[in-house]
MMTF fields as JSON, N, C-alpha, C and O atoms, coordinates in Angstrom:
{
  "mmtfVersion": "1.0.0",
  "mmtfProducer": "UNKNOWN",
  "numBonds": 183,
  "numAtoms": 184,
  "numGroups": 46,
  "numChains": 1,
  "numModels": 1,
  "chainsPerModel": [1],
  "groupsPerChain": [46],
  "chainIdList": ["A"],
  "bondAtomList": [4, 2, 8, 6, 12, 10, 16, 14, 20, 18, 24, 22, 28, 26, 32, 30, 36, 34, 40, 38, 44, 42, 48, 46, 52, 50, 56, 54, 60, 58, 64, 62, 68, 66, 72, 70, 76, 74, 80, 78, 84, 82, 88, 86, 92, 90, 96, 94, 100, 98, 104, 102, 108, 106, 112, 110, 116, 114, 120, 118, 124, 122, 128, 126, 132, 130, 136, 134, 140, 138, 144, 142, 148, 146, 152, 150, 156, 154, 160, 158, 164, 162, 168, 166, 172, 170, 176, 174, 180, 178],
  "bondOrderList": [1, 1, 1, 1, 1, 1, 1, 1, 1, 1, 1, 1, 1, 1, 1, 1, 1, 1, 1, 1, 1, 1, 1, 1, 1, 1, 1, 1, 1, 1, 1, 1, 1, 1, 1, 1, 1, 1, 1, 1, 1, 1, 1, 1, 1],
  "groupList": [{"groupName": "MET", "atomNameList": ["N", "CA", "C", "O"], "elementList": ["N", "C", "C", "O"], "formalChargeList": [0, 0, 0, 0], "bondAtomList": [1, 0, 2, 1, 3, 2], "bondOrderList": [1, 1, 2], "singleLetterCode": "M", "chemCompType": "L-PEPTIDE LINKING"}, {"groupName": "VAL", "atomNameList": ["N", "CA", "C", "O"], "elementList": ["N", "C", "C", "O"], "formalChargeList": [0, 0, 0, 0], "bondAtomList": [1, 0, 2, 1, 3, 2], "bondOrderList": [1, 1, 2], "singleLetterCode": "V", "chemCompType": "L-PEPTIDE LINKING"}, {"groupName": "GLU", "atomNameList": ["N", "CA", "C", "O"], "elementList": ["N", "C", "C", "O"], "formalChargeList": [0, 0, 0, 0], "bondAtomList": [1, 0, 2, 1, 3, 2], "bondOrderList": [1, 1, 2], "singleLetterCode": "E", "chemCompType": "L-PEPTIDE LINKING"}, {"groupName": "LEU", "atomNameList": ["N", "CA", "C", "O"], "elementList": ["N", "C", "C", "O"], "formalChargeList": [0, 0, 0, 0], "bondAtomList": [1, 0, 2, 1, 3, 2], "bondOrderList": [1, 1, 2], "singleLetterCode": "L", "chemCompType": "L-PEPTIDE LINKING"}, {"groupName": "PHE", "atomNameList": ["N", "CA", "C", "O"], "elementList": ["N", "C", "C", "O"], "formalChargeList": [0, 0, 0, 0], "bondAtomList": [1, 0, 2, 1, 3, 2], "bondOrderList": [1, 1, 2], "singleLetterCode": "F", "chemCompType": "L-PEPTIDE LINKING"}, {"groupName": "ALA", "atomNameList": ["N", "CA", "C", "O"], "elementList": ["N", "C", "C", "O"], "formalChargeList": [0, 0, 0, 0], "bondAtomList": [1, 0, 2, 1, 3, 2], "bondOrderList": [1, 1, 2], "singleLetterCode": "A", "chemCompType": "L-PEPTIDE LINKING"}, {"groupName": "ILE", "atomNameList": ["N", "CA", "C", "O"], "elementList": ["N", "C", "C", "O"], "formalChargeList": [0, 0, 0, 0], "bondAtomList": [1, 0, 2, 1, 3, 2], "bondOrderList": [1, 1, 2], "singleLetterCode": "I", "chemCompType": "L-PEPTIDE LINKING"}, {"groupName": "GLN", "atomNameList": ["N", "CA", "C", "O"], "elementList": ["N", "C", "C", "O"], "formalChargeList": [0, 0, 0, 0], "bondAtomList": [1, 0, 2, 1, 3, 2], "bondOrderList": [1, 1, 2], "singleLetterCode": "Q", "chemCompType": "L-PEPTIDE LINKING"}, {"groupName": "LYS", "atomNameList": ["N", "CA", "C", "O"], "elementList": ["N", "C", "C", "O"], "formalChargeList": [0, 0, 0, 0], "bondAtomList": [1, 0, 2, 1, 3, 2], "bondOrderList": [1, 1, 2], "singleLetterCode": "K", "chemCompType": "L-PEPTIDE LINKING"}, {"groupName": "TRP", "atomNameList": ["N", "CA", "C", "O"], "elementList": ["N", "C", "C", "O"], "formalChargeList": [0, 0, 0, 0], "bondAtomList": [1, 0, 2, 1, 3, 2], "bondOrderList": [1, 1, 2], "singleLetterCode": "W", "chemCompType": "L-PEPTIDE LINKING"}, {"groupName": "GLY", "atomNameList": ["N", "CA", "C", "O"], "elementList": ["N", "C", "C", "O"], "formalChargeList": [0, 0, 0, 0], "bondAtomList": [1, 0, 2, 1, 3, 2], "bondOrderList": [1, 1, 2], "singleLetterCode": "G", "chemCompType": "PEPTIDE LINKING"}, {"groupName": "ASN", "atomNameList": ["N", "CA", "C", "O"], "elementList": ["N", "C", "C", "O"], "formalChargeList": [0, 0, 0, 0], "bondAtomList": [1, 0, 2, 1, 3, 2], "bondOrderList": [1, 1, 2], "singleLetterCode": "N", "chemCompType": "L-PEPTIDE LINKING"}, {"groupName": "TYR", "atomNameList": ["N", "CA", "C", "O"], "elementList": ["N", "C", "C", "O"], "formalChargeList": [0, 0, 0, 0], "bondAtomList": [1, 0, 2, 1, 3, 2], "bondOrderList": [1, 1, 2], "singleLetterCode": "Y", "chemCompType": "L-PEPTIDE LINKING"}, {"groupName": "CYS", "atomNameList": ["N", "CA", "C", "O"], "elementList": ["N", "C", "C", "O"], "formalChargeList": [0, 0, 0, 0], "bondAtomList": [1, 0, 2, 1, 3, 2], "bondOrderList": [1, 1, 2], "singleLetterCode": "C", "chemCompType": "L-PEPTIDE LINKING"}, {"groupName": "SER", "atomNameList": ["N", "CA", "C", "O"], "elementList": ["N", "C", "C", "O"], "formalChargeList": [0, 0, 0, 0], "bondAtomList": [1, 0, 2, 1, 3, 2], "bondOrderList": [1, 1, 2], "singleLetterCode": "S", "chemCompType": "L-PEPTIDE LINKING"}, {"groupName": "ARG", "atomNameList": ["N", "CA", "C", "O"], "elementList": ["N", "C", "C", "O"], "formalChargeList": [0, 0, 0, 0], "bondAtomList": [1, 0, 2, 1, 3, 2], "bondOrderList": [1, 1, 2], "singleLetterCode": "R", "chemCompType": "L-PEPTIDE LINKING"}],
  "groupTypeList": [0, 1, 2, 3, 4, 1, 5, 4, 3, 5, 4, 3, 6, 1, 7, 8, 9, 10, 7, 6, 9, 10, 7, 8, 0, 11, 4, 0, 5, 12, 12, 13, 14, 11, 7, 6, 11, 3, 15, 15, 1, 3, 8, 6, 6, 3],
  "groupIdList": [1, 2, 3, 4, 5, 6, 7, 8, 9, 10, 11, 12, 13, 14, 15, 16, 17, 18, 19, 20, 21, 22, 23, 24, 25, 26, 27, 28, 29, 30, 31, 32, 33, 34, 35, 36, 37, 38, 39, 40, 41, 42, 43, 44, 45, 46],
  "secStructList": [7, 2, 2, 2, 2, 2, 2, 2, 2, 2, 2, 2, 2, 2, 2, 2, 2, 2, 2, 2, 2, 2, 2, 2, 2, 2, 2, 2, 2, 2, 2, 2, 2, 2, 2, 1, 7, 2, 2, 2, 2, 2, 2, 2, 2, 7],
  "xCoordList": [-13.398, -12.575, -13.036, -12.223, -14.353, -14.913, -14.499, -14.155, -14.535, -14.167, -12.738, -12.438, -11.862, -10.459, -10.329, -9.57, -11.081, -11.045, -11.556, -10.962, -12.668, -13.253, -12.294, -12.133, -11.659, -10.7, -9.52, -9.035, -9.072, -7.953, -8.342, -7.563, -9.558, -10.063, -10.153, -9.737, -10.702, -10.829, -9.453, -9.275, -8.478, -7.116, -6.542, -5.918, -6.764, -6.26, -6.899, -6.221, -8.215, -8.941, -8.444, -8.212, -8.287, -7.808, -6.406, -6.094, -5.563, -4.204, -4.228, -3.516, -5.062, -5.148, -5.617, -5.012, -6.706, -7.237, -6.262, -6.163, -5.541, -4.54, -3.447, -2.971, -3.062, -2.037, -2.561, -1.871, -3.786, -4.378, -4.514, -4.129, -5.072, -5.265, -3.932, -3.784, -2.951, -1.625, -1.021, -0.411, -1.201, -0.683, -1.415, -0.801, -2.739, -3.522, -3.097, -2.938, -2.914, -2.538, -1.141, -0.876, -0.246, 1.104, 1.064, 1.783, 0.212, 0.075, -0.465, 0.009, -1.467, -2.062, -1.023, -0.915, -0.262, 0.751, 1.824, 2.291, 2.195, 3.198, 2.687, 3.4, 1.428, 0.814, 0.721, 1.058, 0.255, 0.072, 1.402, 1.497, 2.43, 3.714, 4.366, 5.102, 4.089, 4.731, 3.948, 4.53, 2.629, 1.837, 1.365, 1.454, 0.863, 0.184, 0.647, 1.214, 0.389, 0.569, -0.495, -1.667, -0.118, -1.101, -2.088, -3.272, -1.577, -2.436, -3.532, -4.681, -3.156, -4.125, -5.199, -6.378, -4.778, -5.723, -6.695, -7.9, -6.153, -7.006, -8.003, -9.148, -7.562, -8.477, -9.629, -10.767, -9.334, -10.38, -11.353, -12.569, -10.793, -11.634, -12.475, -13.671, -11.826, -12.535, -13.352, -14.002],
  "yCoordList": [18.818, 19.399, 18.917, 18.648, 18.817, 18.335, 16.885, 16.507, 16.081, 14.669, 14.526, 13.645, 15.4, 15.354, 15.645, 14.986, 16.643, 17.024, 15.887, 15.571, 15.278, 14.166, 12.986, 12.341, 12.714, 11.61, 11.868, 10.959, 13.119, 13.487, 13.345, 12.85, 13.787, 13.687, 12.224, 11.862, 11.383, 9.951, 9.332, 8.486, 9.766, 9.26, 9.578, 8.73, 10.819, 11.227, 10.415, 9.98, 10.212, 9.455, 8.009, 7.455, 7.416, 6.032, 5.918, 4.964, 6.901, 6.89, 6.957, 6.218, 7.86, 8.053, 6.771, 6.322, 6.181, 4.945, 3.793, 2.901, 3.823, 2.792, 2.8, 1.753, 4.013, 4.129, 3.593, 2.849, 3.977, 3.546, 2.028, 1.385, 1.459, -0.001, -0.728, -1.821, -0.107, -0.703, -0.84, -1.858, 0.207, 0.157, -0.901, -1.626, -0.992, -1.985, -3.399, -4.258, -3.64, -4.976, -5.324, -6.471, -4.351, -4.583, -4.967, -5.863, -4.275, -4.574, -5.982, -6.72, -6.354, -7.687, -8.759, -9.761, -8.534, -9.515, -9.629, -10.723, -8.499, -8.463, -9.203, -9.999, -8.917, -9.547, -11.057, -11.835, -11.457, -12.881, -13.617, -14.709, -13.031, -13.718, -13.814, -14.758, -12.833, -12.836, -13.605, -14.364, -13.416, -13.973, -15.392, -16.27, -15.601, -16.864, -17.433, -16.736, -18.704, -19.351, -18.866, -18.798, -18.524, -18.064, -19.19, -18.95, -20.424, -21.575, -21.728, -22.041, -21.504, -21.615, -20.534, -20.782, -19.338, -18.238, -18.589, -18.361, -19.147, -19.512, -20.593, -20.585, -21.526, -22.581, -21.994, -22.449, -20.984, -20.323, -19.588, -19.654, -18.884, -18.085, -18.972, -18.745, -19.995, -20.819, -21.936, -22.711],
  "zCoordList": [-34.034, -32.979, -31.594, -30.71, -31.432, -30.169, -29.926, -28.806, -30.983, -30.869, -30.363, -29.557, -30.842, -30.445, -28.953, -28.243, -28.488, -27.079, -26.198, -25.167, -26.619, -25.861, -25.814, -24.778, -26.951, -27.016, -26.075, -25.401, -26.044, -25.177, -23.711, -22.896, -23.385, -22.024, -21.6, -20.5, -22.483, -22.201, -21.98, -21.103, -22.789, -22.666, -21.286, -20.649, -20.836, -19.521, -18.407, -17.476, -18.506, -17.484, -17.437, -16.362, -18.601, -18.671, -18.087, -17.374, -18.398, -17.854, -16.336, -15.656, -15.812, -14.368, -13.682, -12.708, -14.202, -13.612, -13.803, -12.961, -14.927, -15.191, -14.125, -13.687, -13.721, -12.68, -11.354, -10.657, -11.014, -9.749, -9.708, -8.732, -10.791, -10.831, -10.894, -10.348, -11.573, -11.636, -10.243, -9.915, -9.424, -8.062, -7.253, -6.47, -7.443, -6.706, -7.088, -6.22, -8.376, -8.833, -8.357, -7.997, -8.351, -7.842, -6.369, -5.926, -5.617, -4.19, -3.99, -3.126, -4.799, -4.7, -5.012, -4.305, -6.078, -6.469, -5.38, -5.063, -4.826, -3.761, -2.525, -1.915, -2.175, -1.008, -1.201, -0.309, -2.393, -2.658, -2.638, -2.078, -3.243, -3.322, -1.948, -1.663, -1.104, 0.212, 1.26, 2.035, 1.293, 2.38, 2.103, 2.961, 0.893, 0.617, -0.711, -1.552, -0.868, -2.151, -3.103, -2.731, -4.333, -5.31, -5.613, -5.851, -5.601, -5.895, -4.835, -5.149, -3.592, -2.501, -2.633, -2.379, -3.031, -3.236, -4.358, -4.248, -5.433, -6.559, -6.17, -6.623, -5.327, -4.87, -4.073, -4.189, -3.262, -2.466, -3.384, -3.203, -4.376, -5.283, -6.186, -6.367, -6.753, -7.749, -7.104, -7.806]
}
């Protein structure tokens, strides 16, 4: 029974962080597509 509760809690946490990171990644993709060439960004990073 405890395992089920822990699994449920972990699921909620993952969902919450998934939403936050999803918004961040969407913002990054939006920023990159609008402001800069993705290729140029990759050249800077790599």
